[in-house]
Phi, psi and omega in degrees: 000318181298318179293323179296318179296318179297321180295316179298315179298321179295318179296315180299316179297319180295318178297318179299313181296319179296316179298319180296319180295321179295317179299316179297317181296317180294316180299316179298319181294324182284330185264345185299322179291321178296319180296316179296320179295320180294320179297318179295320179298317179296319181294318178296323178295317178296317180294323181295338180276344181240354176232106181300140180298334184291344184256007179212155176230021182243173174274110185298324182288323182287327183259083183221156177233153179265137179216177173240140180275192185295341179262004182081013181275133180290129177227161175252127178259113179271128186247130175269130180231150177204132180053040175078016179227148174278119185260347180183166179221162176213143177200164181282142174234160187226138178225160179263119179257189180293325185250014179131198184289141173245136179245130182228162174249128182244128175251136183225138177275178186294343179268356179092014178267145180291124175271332180172157177224135177223144178278129178263320182202142176196168179232028184288161186295125177302136180087348178234280183290338183285003176291354175285345178283138182296332180283349180256352180168176184260010183304315184292341181282346185288350180275344182300129180092350181272169182200174172289116188115336176220084005278174176303152186304327181289347179263002177279066179212167173284159184301326179298334180260010179092013181259198187259340193263141180293144169257173179266147176298120179082005181209084180270327186298319182297304179296328176300317180293323180292313180301316179297321180294318180294318178301314179296324178295321177291323178292325176298318178296314181300322182283337184234024185302316183302313180291316183298326183265006178282107184301330183265003179297126182291148177294146179090355180293136184247138177221172179229144175291128182290000000 
């Protein structure tokens, strides 16, 4: 009798586990498309903030090429095109903040000028480092229209380091990391401008920052 009860309990437990696994599999299958759609929506929203709609008539996500940044990290370069020409590009840049890595999206026009910068992810201190977010202040908007040369590359630093850009009271590391990331992003464009602006460059093409 004892063995029979153990066998019955084992069968019941097995059926329960199997049912639970089926429910998880079905749920995952039903939500995977929603998750992918949400991710695409978020990416398009980020791109729309750094690439003006007026300079392109293409799908930014569809027309992209793969490259490597100055650290050898794989990135996706989203290209804005209009009338058969690449009018701008956007890609993720990375900086070191007080609490870890910061990820931003940088938009640049064909002349190498900043179209916009937006923070995608960070772990900086609320009330101090989070001022890099556009919803917390206009600091991040001050880079629009600037380029390597305006100001000179040696001035692409916070004022505390002898540069042009303001730091936050009580939080220098965060803006220092953002300024450095944008400078490197602009240098990446300058070093790979020919490929980035090549209208016929196939998607998936890989290059490296020299």
